[in-house]
C-alpha positions as CSV (number, residue, x, y, z in Angstrom):
1,M,92.9,73.2,73.6
2,P,96.0,75.4,75.8
3,P,96.9,73.4,78.5
4,V,95.1,74.5,81.7
5,L,97.9,75.9,84.6
6,I,95.6,76.3,87.8
7,R,98.1,78.9,90.4
8,I,96.6,77.9,93.9
9,T,97.5,80.4,96.9
10,T,95.9,80.1,100.5
11,V,94.5,84.0,100.1
12,P,94.2,85.8,96.9
13,L,96.4,88.5,98.3
14,S,99.4,86.1,97.5
15,L,98.2,85.5,93.9
16,Q,98.4,89.7,93.9
17,K,102.0,89.8,95.4
18,L,103.8,86.3,95.0
19,I,103.2,86.0,91.5
20,T,102.7,89.7,89.9
21,G,102.5,89.9,86.3
22,Q,103.1,86.3,85.8
23,L,99.8,85.0,84.4
24,P,99.5,87.3,81.2
25,Y,102.7,86.5,80.5
26,M,101.8,82.5,80.8
27,R,98.9,83.3,78.6
28,S,101.0,84.3,76.0
29,K,103.3,81.3,76.2
30,G,100.6,78.9,75.2
31,F,99.2,78.4,78.9
32,Q,95.5,79.1,80.1
33,P,96.0,80.3,83.3
34,L,93.4,79.6,86.3
35,M,93.6,81.0,89.8
36,V,92.5,79.2,93.2
37,S,92.1,80.8,96.7
38,A,89.6,81.5,99.4
39,A,87.6,84.4,99.1
40,G,89.4,88.0,99.9
41,P,89.1,91.8,99.4
42,E,91.9,91.8,96.7
43,S,89.6,88.7,94.5
44,E,88.2,91.5,91.8
45,E,91.8,93.3,91.9
46,V,93.9,89.9,91.3
47,M,91.5,89.0,88.4
48,Q,91.9,92.0,86.5
49,E,95.9,92.4,86.8
50,Q,96.3,88.8,86.2
51,A,94.0,88.6,83.4
52,S,92.7,85.6,84.7
53,P,89.6,83.8,86.1
54,L,89.7,83.5,90.0
55,I,87.5,80.1,91.5
56,Q,87.1,80.9,95.4
57,I,87.4,77.6,97.9
58,G,87.2,77.5,101.6
59,M,90.8,77.4,102.9
60,T,91.8,79.2,105.8
61,R,95.3,80.5,107.4
62,K,94.8,78.3,110.5
63,I,94.8,74.6,111.1
64,T,91.5,73.9,110.8
65,P,90.9,70.2,109.7
66,V,87.2,70.1,109.1
67,Q,87.1,72.9,106.6
68,D,90.8,71.7,105.4
69,L,89.1,68.2,104.3
70,K,86.0,70.4,102.8
71,A,88.6,72.8,100.6
72,L,90.2,69.7,99.6
73,W,87.3,67.7,98.2
74,Q,86.4,71.1,96.6
75,F,90.1,71.7,95.0
76,Y,90.0,67.8,93.8
77,R,86.5,68.1,91.7
78,L,87.4,71.3,90.6
79,C,90.7,69.1,89.3
80,K,88.2,66.9,87.6
81,K,86.2,69.4,86.1
82,H,89.0,71.9,84.4
83,K,91.4,68.8,83.6
84,P,94.8,71.2,84.4
85,A,97.8,69.8,83.1
86,I,99.6,71.6,85.6
87,V,98.9,72.6,89.2
88,H,101.8,75.2,91.0
89,S,100.4,75.7,94.9
90,H,102.5,78.4,96.9
91,T,101.9,78.8,100.6
92,P,102.0,76.1,103.6
93,K,97.7,75.7,103.3
94,A,97.1,76.0,99.7
95,G,100.1,73.5,98.9
96,I,98.6,70.8,100.8
97,I,95.1,71.4,99.3
98,G,96.7,71.6,96.1
99,M,99.3,68.6,96.0
100,L,97.2,66.4,97.4
101,G,93.9,67.2,95.9
102,A,95.8,67.4,92.4
103,K,97.8,63.7,93.1
104,L,93.9,62.4,93.7
105,A,93.0,64.0,90.7
106,G,95.6,62.3,88.5
107,V,96.3,66.1,87.5
108,P,100.2,64.8,85.5
109,V,102.5,68.3,86.9
110,R,102.3,69.2,90.6
111,L,104.3,71.9,91.4
112,H,105.1,73.6,95.0
113,T,106.7,76.4,95.4
114,V,108.4,76.9,99.3
115,A,108.2,80.6,100.2
116,G,109.2,80.6,104.2
117,L,107.9,77.8,106.6
118,P,105.8,78.8,109.5
119,L,106.7,75.8,111.5
120,M,110.2,77.2,111.9
121,E,109.1,79.4,114.7
122,T,106.8,76.4,116.5
123,N,107.6,73.3,118.4
124,G,106.2,71.2,120.2
125,K,102.8,69.3,118.5
126,T,102.1,72.5,116.2
127,R,105.2,72.0,114.8
128,Q,104.9,68.1,114.7
129,V,101.7,68.4,112.8
130,L,103.0,71.2,110.3
131,E,106.4,69.0,109.5
132,A,103.7,66.1,108.8
133,V,101.7,68.2,106.5
134,E,104.6,69.7,104.7
135,K,106.3,66.0,104.1
136,L,102.9,65.0,102.6
137,T,102.9,67.9,100.4
138,Y,106.4,67.3,98.9
139,A,105.2,63.4,98.7
140,C,102.6,64.4,96.3
141,A,104.5,67.3,94.4
142,T,106.0,66.1,91.4
143,K,108.8,69.0,91.8
144,V,109.3,71.7,95.0
145,Y,110.8,74.7,94.4
146,P,112.4,76.4,97.9
147,N,112.9,80.0,96.9
148,S,116.4,80.1,98.2
149,T,119.3,78.0,98.5
150,V,119.1,78.1,102.4
151,L,115.8,77.0,102.6
152,K,116.5,74.1,100.0
153,D,119.2,72.8,102.7
154,F,116.8,73.0,105.3
155,I,114.4,71.1,103.7
156,L,116.9,68.3,102.4
157,Q,118.2,68.7,106.4
158,S,115.1,67.9,107.8
159,R,114.3,65.1,105.0
160,F,111.1,66.5,104.0
161,C,111.8,65.0,100.4
162,G,114.9,63.7,98.7
163,P,117.5,66.1,96.8
164,D,116.1,65.0,93.2
165,K,113.0,66.5,94.0
166,V,114.3,70.0,95.1
167,K,115.0,72.7,93.0
168,V,116.4,76.8,93.0
169,I,114.8,78.2,90.1
170,G,117.8,80.9,89.0
171,N,119.2,82.9,91.8
172,G,116.0,82.5,94.0
173,S,112.9,84.5,94.4
174,S,109.0,83.3,93.4
175,N,109.1,86.0,91.1
176,G,111.9,88.0,90.7
177,I,111.5,91.6,90.5
178,N,110.5,94.3,88.0
179,T,113.1,96.4,88.2
180,A,112.0,99.4,85.7
181,F,108.8,99.6,87.7
182,F,110.8,99.7,90.9
183,S,112.4,102.9,90.1
184,R,112.8,106.6,90.7
185,E,111.9,107.0,87.1
186,Q,108.6,106.1,87.7
187,L,107.7,108.4,90.3
188,D,107.0,112.1,90.2
189,A,109.3,114.3,92.5
190,V,106.4,116.5,93.2
191,K,104.5,114.4,94.5
192,L,107.1,112.9,96.7
193,E,107.3,116.1,98.2
194,E,104.0,116.5,99.0
195,L,104.1,112.9,100.9
196,K,107.0,114.2,102.7
197,A,105.6,117.4,103.7
198,Q,102.5,115.0,104.8
199,L,104.3,113.0,106.9
200,S,106.3,115.8,108.5
201,I,109.3,114.4,107.3
202,K,112.4,117.0,107.1
203,P,115.1,117.3,104.5
204,D,117.8,116.2,107.3
205,D,115.7,113.2,109.0
206,F,117.1,110.1,108.4
207,V,114.2,107.7,107.6
208,F,114.1,103.9,108.2
209,V,111.2,102.1,106.4
210,F,109.7,98.7,107.3
211,I,107.1,97.4,104.6
212,G,105.5,94.1,106.1
213,R,102.9,93.1,108.2
214,L,103.3,94.6,111.8
215,V,103.3,91.5,113.8
216,K,105.6,89.8,116.4
217,D,107.6,87.4,113.5
218,K,108.7,90.5,111.7
219,G,110.4,91.6,114.1
220,I,108.4,94.7,115.5
221,Q,108.9,94.7,118.6
222,E,112.6,94.8,118.2
223,L,112.6,97.5,115.6
224,V,110.4,99.7,117.5
225,T,112.7,99.1,120.6
226,A,115.8,99.9,118.8
227,F,114.4,102.7,117.1
228,K,113.7,104.3,120.7
229,K,117.0,104.0,121.8
230,L,118.5,105.2,118.5
231,Q,115.8,108.2,118.9
232,A,117.2,109.4,122.0
233,Q,120.8,110.1,120.3
234,H,119.8,111.0,117.0
235,S,116.8,113.2,116.9
236,Q,116.5,113.8,113.4
237,V,115.3,109.8,112.8
238,K,112.4,108.6,111.9
239,L,110.8,105.4,111.3
240,L,108.2,104.5,108.6
241,L,106.1,101.3,108.9
242,V,104.2,100.7,105.8
243,G,101.9,97.5,106.4
244,P,98.5,96.1,108.4
245,F,98.5,95.0,112.3
246,E,97.5,91.7,112.3
247,Q,96.6,91.4,116.1
248,D,94.6,88.1,115.7
249,L,97.1,85.9,114.2
250,D,100.7,87.4,116.0
251,P,99.8,89.9,117.9
252,I,102.5,92.2,119.2
253,D,102.6,93.7,122.8
254,N,100.3,96.5,124.2
255,S,103.6,98.4,125.0
256,I,104.7,98.4,121.1
257,L,101.5,99.5,119.8
258,K,101.4,102.4,122.2
259,E,104.7,103.5,121.0
260,I,103.9,103.0,117.7
261,E,100.6,104.8,118.5
262,H,102.5,108.0,120.3
263,N,106.1,108.2,119.2
264,Q,106.3,111.3,116.7
265,G,109.2,109.6,115.3
266,I,106.9,106.3,114.0
267,L,104.9,107.5,111.0
268,S,102.6,104.3,110.7
269,V,100.5,104.7,107.1
270,G,98.8,101.2,106.9
271,F,98.9,98.7,104.1
272,Q,99.8,100.7,101.1
273,N,99.1,99.5,97.1
274,D,101.8,100.9,96.2
275,V,105.0,101.2,98.2
276,R,107.4,102.8,95.9
277,P,106.7,106.2,97.1
278,Y,107.6,105.4,100.6
279,L,110.6,103.6,99.7
280,A,111.8,106.9,97.5
281,I,111.1,109.1,100.4
282,S,113.5,106.7,102.8
283,Q,116.9,106.4,103.3
284,A,117.3,102.4,104.3
285,L,115.1,99.7,104.7
286,A,115.1,97.9,108.1
287,F,113.6,94.5,108.2
288,P,114.4,92.6,110.9
289,S,112.3,89.5,110.3
290,Y,112.4,86.3,112.3
291,R,111.4,83.9,109.2
292,E,111.2,84.6,105.4
293,G,111.2,82.5,102.1
294,F,112.4,84.8,99.2
295,P,111.0,88.4,100.3
296,N,110.4,90.7,98.4
297,V,110.7,94.0,100.1
298,P,115.0,93.9,100.2
299,M,115.0,94.1,96.8
300,Q,112.4,96.6,96.1
301,A,114.5,98.7,98.6
302,G,117.8,98.0,96.4
303,C,115.8,98.9,93.3
304,F,115.6,102.5,95.0
305,D,119.3,102.7,96.0
306,L,118.6,101.8,99.6
307,P,120.7,99.8,101.8
308,S,118.9,97.3,103.9
309,I,119.5,96.1,107.5
310,V,118.2,92.4,107.2
311,T,118.5,89.1,109.7
312,D,120.3,86.0,108.7
313,I,117.7,84.4,107.6
314,N,117.2,82.3,104.2
315,G,116.6,84.7,101.7
316,C,117.7,87.6,103.0
317,N,121.2,86.6,103.5
318,E,121.4,86.0,99.6
319,I,120.0,89.4,98.6
320,I,121.7,91.2,101.0
321,Q,125.8,90.8,101.1
322,H,127.2,92.1,104.3
323,G,128.9,95.1,103.9
324,E,128.1,95.5,100.1
325,N,124.4,96.4,99.7
326,G,123.5,96.5,103.5
327,L,123.9,94.9,107.1
328,I,123.3,91.3,108.5
329,V,122.1,90.9,111.9
330,P,120.8,88.4,114.1
331,P,117.3,87.8,114.5
332,K,115.6,88.7,117.8
333,S,118.4,90.8,118.4
334,M,117.4,94.3,119.6
335,E,120.2,95.4,120.6
336,K,122.5,94.3,117.3
337,L,119.7,95.8,115.3
338,Y,119.9,98.9,116.9
339,I,123.9,98.9,116.4
340,A,123.3,98.4,112.4
341,M,121.1,101.4,112.6
342,Q,123.7,103.5,114.3
343,T,126.3,102.4,111.7
344,F,123.9,103.3,108.9
345,I,123.7,107.0,110.8
346,N,127.5,107.4,111.8
347,N,129.5,105.9,109.6
348,K,128.9,108.1,106.4
349,E,131.5,106.8,104.0
350,S,130.4,102.8,104.4
351,F,126.5,103.9,104.0
352,T,127.2,105.6,101.0
353,Y,129.1,102.9,99.5
354,M,126.6,100.4,100.2
355,Q,124.0,102.9,98.6
356,S,125.8,102.9,95.5
357,Q,126.1,98.9,95.3
358,A,122.1,98.2,96.0
359,R,120.3,98.7,92.9
360,R,122.9,97.1,91.0
361,M,123.2,93.9,93.0
362,I,119.7,93.6,92.6
363,V,119.3,94.1,88.5
364,E,122.1,91.9,87.9
365,R,120.6,89.0,90.2
366,Y,117.3,89.1,90.0
367,E,115.4,90.8,87.1
368,Q,112.0,89.2,86.6
369,T,111.7,88.4,83.2
370,H,114.6,86.2,83.0
371,F,113.1,84.7,86.0
372,W,109.9,84.0,84.2
373,E,111.8,82.5,81.1
374,L,113.1,80.3,83.3
375,L,109.9,79.5,85.3
376,I,108.4,78.7,81.5
377,Q,111.3,76.3,80.6
378,E,110.8,74.2,83.9
379,Y,106.7,73.8,83.1
380,Q,107.7,72.6,79.0
381,D,110.2,70.0,80.8
382,H,108.0,68.6,83.3
383,L,105.1,68.2,80.3
384,K,107.6,66.6,77.9
385,Q,108.5,64.2,80.6
386,K,105.2,63.3,81.2
């Protein structure tokens, strides 16, 4: 019997986006993958894409102690039934459920990937609770994989666990990037022109694209405000927002919502399963997030020759090298973000140079198949040790 490998995330969207394509590869290497998450609209789709079964348990993305205990019991029983050789978790809630449940059930190899820490943007009692949960998660894990060097340093400085337990795979990331898929050659030029016409993007327009949830933590308020200021000097500038609003979890102000709705230069297209056409019709990425693990979006943008403006936070400041394939600005600084956007438009020579470096720097450092090979090696090494 091939060893059972459980991959657990809080919601099925994370199984779809964080580890795209991994599970068919793991199956080809002799593992029997099984996915676990809460219920969600992406459940059916992710089972088809990952060619693996999905078991649903009652996890939430908020602090819900009673539901969390029920989910822990469900996962413990699931481990006892399927007897996995490895449980590998992503996302904070699935981390504590997965690592604690697997340890209680006697699973020999328990791995947790850290891809951003919500506690970085909290304080007071909430932060204390989240830090305690993080420490317990790492204590139950046999290995912890922060997906960036800066995140690894933060974990060690915070004393969540000792240095022997922490490792960054390759150059970082949770999955690398499929550089052949994220390529202009994959797209139909006629359809791209149709999309531009549909969005009223003219040939001389300079389009900044943002991809992600439209929430405060992603820097949307600063981005919209900076764009409005930029628009006063440059009439040909557009802001393309690709992603859903989440007003229940991390709401943006009503004034910003109204600006997005009424500003003719802001094009909000909602969540898109395939973001490639939107990258292909843009000139630059604006990604002023407050916190990330190792974001896919700047890597995806780079594959389409887009220089990126990112904030000086872990992951972003590793993918982007200032002045080479983009610009780095402080988080929560509307003014510095505005200046960087202005630089992209005004300094043509610098912008063209960064454009020329963007794809090369991603392909050389983050090709997906190389990351998968390194991860399989980790699995095999841990199984040998156990």
